[in-house]
C-alpha positions as CSV (number, residue, x, y, z in Angstrom):
1,M,3.1,9.8,9.6
2,V,1.5,12.3,7.1
3,T,1.0,15.9,8.1
4,V,-2.2,17.6,9.4
5,E,-2.0,19.9,6.4
6,Y,-2.1,17.0,4.0
7,L,-5.1,15.6,5.7
8,L,-6.9,18.9,6.1
9,N,-7.1,18.9,2.2
10,F,-9.5,16.1,2.4
11,I,-11.8,18.3,4.5
12,R,-11.6,21.0,2.0
13,E,-12.5,18.8,-0.7
14,D,-15.6,17.6,1.1
15,A,-16.7,20.7,2.8
16,P,-15.4,23.8,0.5
17,F,-17.9,25.9,2.4
18,G,-18.4,24.1,5.7
19,D,-20.8,21.3,6.4
20,I,-24.0,23.3,5.6
21,T,-26.5,20.7,7.0
22,S,-24.9,20.5,10.4
23,E,-24.3,24.1,10.7
24,T,-27.9,24.9,9.9
25,I,-29.6,22.3,12.0
26,I,-27.3,21.2,14.8
27,P,-26.9,23.5,18.2
28,E,-23.8,24.2,19.9
29,V,-23.5,20.9,21.9
30,E,-21.1,18.3,22.7
31,C,-21.5,14.7,22.1
32,K,-20.1,11.3,22.6
33,A,-19.6,8.7,19.6
34,R,-17.7,5.9,18.5
35,I,-16.1,4.4,15.3
36,S,-16.7,0.6,15.0
37,I,-15.9,-1.7,12.3
38,E,-18.4,-4.2,10.5
39,R,-16.0,-7.0,9.5
40,P,-13.0,-8.8,10.7
41,A,-9.9,-6.8,9.2
42,V,-6.4,-5.6,9.7
43,V,-7.2,-2.0,10.8
44,A,-5.3,1.0,9.3
45,G,-5.9,4.8,9.4
46,L,-6.7,5.3,13.0
47,E,-3.5,7.6,13.6
48,E,-4.8,9.8,10.7
49,A,-8.3,9.8,12.0
50,S,-7.2,10.7,15.3
51,E,-5.1,13.6,14.0
52,L,-8.1,15.1,12.1
53,F,-10.4,14.9,15.1
54,R,-7.9,16.5,17.5
55,Y,-7.2,19.2,15.0
56,F,-10.8,20.2,15.3
57,E,-10.7,20.1,19.2
58,V,-12.4,16.6,19.7
59,D,-10.9,14.4,22.3
60,V,-10.0,10.8,21.1
61,D,-9.3,7.5,22.5
62,Q,-7.8,5.0,20.1
63,M,-8.9,1.6,21.3
64,V,-6.4,-0.7,19.2
65,P,-3.4,0.0,17.4
66,D,-3.0,0.3,13.6
67,G,-2.0,-3.0,12.1
68,S,-3.8,-5.1,14.5
69,H,-6.6,-7.6,13.8
70,V,-9.9,-6.5,14.8
71,R,-13.1,-8.5,14.9
72,S,-16.7,-7.4,13.5
73,G,-18.3,-4.9,15.9
74,D,-14.9,-3.9,17.6
75,T,-14.8,-0.3,18.7
76,L,-11.8,1.5,17.0
77,L,-12.0,5.0,18.6
78,T,-14.2,6.7,20.9
79,L,-14.9,10.6,20.6
80,H,-16.0,13.4,22.7
81,G,-16.2,17.0,21.4
82,P,-18.3,19.4,19.4
83,A,-21.2,17.6,17.6
84,K,-20.7,20.0,14.5
85,K,-16.8,19.1,14.4
86,I,-17.5,15.4,14.5
87,L,-20.2,15.4,11.8
88,L,-17.8,17.7,9.8
89,V,-14.8,15.1,10.0
90,E,-17.2,11.9,9.9
91,R,-17.2,10.7,6.3
92,T,-13.7,11.7,5.7
93,V,-12.1,9.7,8.4
94,L,-14.4,6.8,7.6
95,N,-13.2,6.8,3.9
96,I,-9.6,6.9,5.1
97,I,-10.0,4.0,7.8
98,G,-12.0,1.9,5.2
99,R,-9.7,2.4,2.4
100,M,-6.5,1.8,4.3
101,S,-7.8,-1.0,6.2
102,G,-8.9,-2.8,3.0
103,I,-5.3,-2.5,1.6
104,A,-3.9,-3.7,5.0
105,T,-6.2,-6.5,5.1
106,A,-5.5,-7.5,1.5
107,T,-1.7,-7.2,1.9
108,R,-1.9,-9.2,5.4
109,E,-3.8,-12.2,3.5
110,F,-1.2,-12.3,0.7
111,V,1.7,-12.1,3.2
112,E,0.5,-15.3,5.0
113,L,-0.1,-17.0,1.8
114,V,3.5,-16.4,0.7
115,H,5.3,-17.2,4.0
116,R,3.5,-20.5,4.3
117,V,5.8,-21.7,1.5
118,N,8.5,-18.9,1.3
119,P,9.1,-17.2,4.5
120,S,12.0,-15.0,3.2
121,C,9.9,-13.6,0.2
122,R,8.5,-10.4,0.4
123,V,5.2,-9.0,-0.8
124,A,5.4,-5.6,-2.3
125,A,3.1,-2.8,-3.6
126,T,3.6,-1.0,-6.9
127,R,2.9,2.6,-8.0
128,K,-0.6,1.7,-9.1
129,T,-2.0,3.9,-6.3
130,C,-4.6,6.5,-6.2
131,P,-3.1,9.9,-7.1
132,G,-3.1,12.0,-4.0
133,L,-3.4,9.1,-1.7
134,R,0.0,7.3,-2.2
135,E,1.2,8.0,1.1
136,L,-1.7,6.6,2.8
137,D,-1.9,3.6,0.4
138,K,1.8,2.8,0.9
139,K,1.5,3.1,4.7
140,A,-1.4,0.7,4.9
141,V,0.6,-1.9,2.8
142,S,3.3,-1.6,5.6
143,L,0.7,-1.9,8.3
144,G,-0.3,-5.2,6.5
145,G,3.1,-6.3,6.5
146,G,4.1,-5.8,3.1
147,D,6.9,-4.1,1.3
148,T,6.2,-0.4,0.1
149,H,8.8,-0.8,-2.9
150,R,9.4,2.6,-4.8
151,A,7.6,5.5,-3.2
152,N,7.9,7.5,-6.4
153,L,9.9,7.7,-9.8
154,S,12.7,9.7,-8.0
155,E,13.4,6.9,-5.4
156,G,15.2,4.3,-7.8
157,I,15.7,3.2,-11.5
158,L,13.5,0.6,-12.8
159,I,14.0,0.1,-16.6
160,K,10.6,-1.2,-18.0
161,D,9.4,-2.3,-21.6
162,N,8.5,1.1,-22.7
163,H,12.1,2.5,-21.9
164,L,13.5,-0.5,-24.0
165,A,11.2,0.3,-27.0
166,I,13.3,3.5,-27.2
167,I,16.8,2.4,-26.1
168,S,18.6,-1.1,-26.0
169,L,19.1,-2.8,-22.5
170,D,22.9,-2.7,-22.9
171,D,22.9,0.9,-23.7
172,A,20.4,1.8,-20.8
173,L,22.7,0.0,-18.3
174,S,25.7,1.6,-19.7
175,I,24.1,5.0,-19.3
176,V,22.9,4.2,-15.9
177,Q,26.3,3.0,-14.5
178,S,28.1,6.2,-15.8
179,R,25.7,8.7,-14.8
180,S,23.8,7.4,-11.9
181,P,26.0,4.8,-10.0
182,R,24.3,5.5,-6.5
183,Y,21.0,4.3,-7.4
184,K,20.0,0.7,-7.3
185,V,19.0,-0.6,-10.6
186,E,16.2,-2.8,-11.4
187,V,15.4,-4.2,-14.9
188,E,11.8,-5.6,-16.3
189,V,12.4,-8.6,-18.4
190,E,10.2,-11.2,-20.1
191,T,12.9,-13.8,-21.3
192,S,15.5,-15.9,-19.9
193,K,18.1,-14.2,-22.5
194,D,17.2,-10.6,-21.2
195,A,17.5,-11.9,-17.5
196,V,20.9,-13.2,-18.2
197,R,21.9,-9.9,-20.0
198,A,20.5,-7.9,-16.8
199,A,22.4,-9.7,-14.4
200,Q,25.9,-9.7,-16.5
201,S,25.5,-5.9,-17.0
202,G,25.1,-5.1,-13.4
203,S,21.4,-5.0,-12.6
204,D,20.8,-5.2,-8.9
205,V,17.1,-6.5,-9.3
206,I,15.5,-8.5,-12.0
207,M,11.9,-8.0,-12.5
208,F,10.2,-11.2,-14.4
209,D,6.9,-9.5,-15.7
210,N,3.8,-11.5,-16.9
211,M,5.8,-14.8,-16.9
212,T,4.4,-18.2,-15.8
213,P,5.8,-19.9,-12.8
214,Q,7.3,-22.5,-15.5
215,Q,9.0,-19.6,-17.6
216,V,10.3,-18.1,-14.3
217,Q,11.8,-21.3,-13.1
218,K,13.4,-21.9,-16.6
219,S,14.9,-18.4,-16.2
220,L,16.2,-19.1,-12.6
221,D,18.0,-22.4,-13.8
222,T,19.6,-20.4,-16.5
223,L,21.0,-17.7,-14.1
224,I,22.1,-20.6,-11.7
225,Q,24.0,-22.4,-14.4
226,K,25.7,-19.2,-15.4
227,G,26.6,-18.3,-11.9
228,L,24.4,-15.2,-11.9
229,R,21.8,-15.9,-9.6
230,E,23.5,-14.8,-6.3
231,R,24.3,-11.5,-7.8
232,V,20.6,-10.4,-8.2
233,I,17.4,-9.9,-6.3
234,I,14.4,-11.6,-8.2
235,E,11.1,-10.1,-8.5
236,I,7.8,-11.2,-9.7
237,S,5.2,-9.1,-11.2
238,G,2.2,-9.1,-13.6
239,G,-1.4,-10.1,-12.8
240,I,-0.6,-12.2,-9.5
241,D,-3.8,-13.1,-7.5
242,A,-4.7,-15.4,-4.5
243,D,-5.1,-18.2,-7.0
244,T,-1.6,-18.0,-8.3
245,I,0.6,-16.4,-5.8
246,V,1.6,-19.9,-4.1
247,D,2.8,-21.1,-7.3
248,Y,5.0,-18.0,-7.6
249,A,6.4,-18.2,-4.0
250,S,7.3,-21.7,-4.0
251,L,10.1,-20.8,-6.5
252,D,13.3,-19.2,-5.3
253,V,12.2,-15.6,-5.4
254,D,12.8,-12.7,-3.3
255,V,10.0,-10.2,-3.8
256,I,6.5,-10.4,-5.3
257,S,4.9,-7.2,-6.3
258,I,1.1,-6.9,-6.6
259,G,-0.4,-3.9,-8.2
260,A,-4.0,-5.1,-7.0
261,L,-3.1,-4.2,-3.2
262,T,-3.7,-0.5,-4.1
263,H,-5.6,-0.5,-7.6
264,S,-8.4,-2.9,-6.6
265,V,-9.1,-2.0,-2.9
266,I,-12.2,-3.7,-1.2
267,N,-13.1,-0.9,1.1
268,I,-13.8,-2.3,4.9
269,P,-17.0,-0.8,6.1
270,V,-16.7,1.2,9.2
271,H,-19.4,3.3,11.0
272,L,-19.5,6.3,13.3
273,E,-22.4,6.3,15.8
274,I,-23.4,9.3,17.9
275,Q,-24.0,7.9,21.4
276,S,-25.2,11.0,23.6
277,S,-25.3,14.5,23.4
278,E,-24.8,17.1,26.2
279,K,-26.8,20.3,25.9
């Protein structure tokens, strides 16, 4: 889980000098409130929302666990505490829950599509996350049943086309093996020839990028013929959506990475309603 200090940065962003509206017009009263969801979804972000409310001395009951399916109108959290504090935190937690639930829901939908035809294939995120929100974005993917892939550039070696515009694949792999042998190595390829070279040179993962299912199958056939398929993990990436993912999942592939899980988030609407006040 992320730290409270990390979450408090969001409050500071939204209220650098406090919530001047609530501080001006709301008396020192306590109230009860609930947060509900407005459409069916895989919910996420409730743990973070609860941490924020508790930091501001609001009592929280979490009604459902993160990662669970919820129906339209379901109550996610019930709250009791200082009205000013609930109003201060309101928009931040709704934004967190809405975004994380959107990611978790989209991930679960892709996972279910893939597993119908290839139960062993994993759906993975990418680094196409919102700066500053990666930890939450990646957690939401995990709650949706997806693979978080690399958390950051320091976590693994992924040799991409822009690296290969500067250095050859053979030289890159040779340098990696001599300087950083402890890291798993992934290579992005766009042709069968490069896939074979990557496998022969010791790559652990081969990412077929922006290739059609037919091109991927041809490359897999070539790897099989040369006895190289079992040496590597096969990942597919590049513009994959709900219309094409089943075609890719039907192949003998291990991972399908989808940037849209985190770069094209459809926010799930959630709502906070004050139910009563105690004067």
